[in-house]
C-alpha positions, 0 to 999 in steps of 0.5 A: 358765693361758692367759697372764700379763703380766710386769714390764717397765720401759716396755713390755707383756710377756706369756707365753702357753701351750698344749699345742699351738703353735696353742693357744699362738698363740690364747692370745697373741691373748687376751693382746693382746686383754685388754691392748687391751680393758682386760680388758673382755668383747669380743663376737664379732659379726664374723669376719676370715679371714686367712693369715699367713706367716712365716720361722720361728715367732718371725716368725709370732708377730710377724706374728700380733700385728702383724695384730691391731694393724693390724685395730684401727688400720685397720678398728676391729676389736677381736679377742676370740678366734681359731681358728688352724691351723698349717702349717709357717710359715704360719697360717690365722687366724679372728679373732672380734671387734667394732667397737672404737667400741662400747668406751670407753677402749681401750689402744693398741699401736704394734707387737710387738717381737722384744725378748725374744721366745720360742717354745719347747717344754718337757715337752709345753707351748709357751711364747710370750713377746712384748714390745709397744711401747706 
C-alpha cells in the first residue's frame, strides 16, 4: 500500500508509506494528487523541477505538500506523480503533471498543517502522516 486516507472530523488526513524516505515522500505526493484530482487519472504532460528546503523532515513534508498546492493554485499545474531525491534536509523534486483546466470538479486544499504530522521509521518502513486544511 502506497498511502491511505484516515478518518478526520473536518479535514483530510492520510498516511503514506515507503521502503525509503524518498519513496514515502513520493507516495505522499500521490495521496495529495489523488485527493485534488478526485482519483481521476492525471496525465504527465509537463514537468516542474523544484528544490525544497526544510528545518527537519516534518518541515520538508509540509513544504513539499505546500509546493504542490502552490503550483495548483498559481500555475494551474496538477501533479500526477513525482521523482524525489533527498539530501539531508533538502529535496530535489521533479513533479510531473498537467494543466488543471483539462479536468473538471477538482478538490481544493487550503494548506497542509502540522496537526498530527508524523515522519517515522519502524522495521525498515517509513510512515508519513499529514492533515490537509480544506
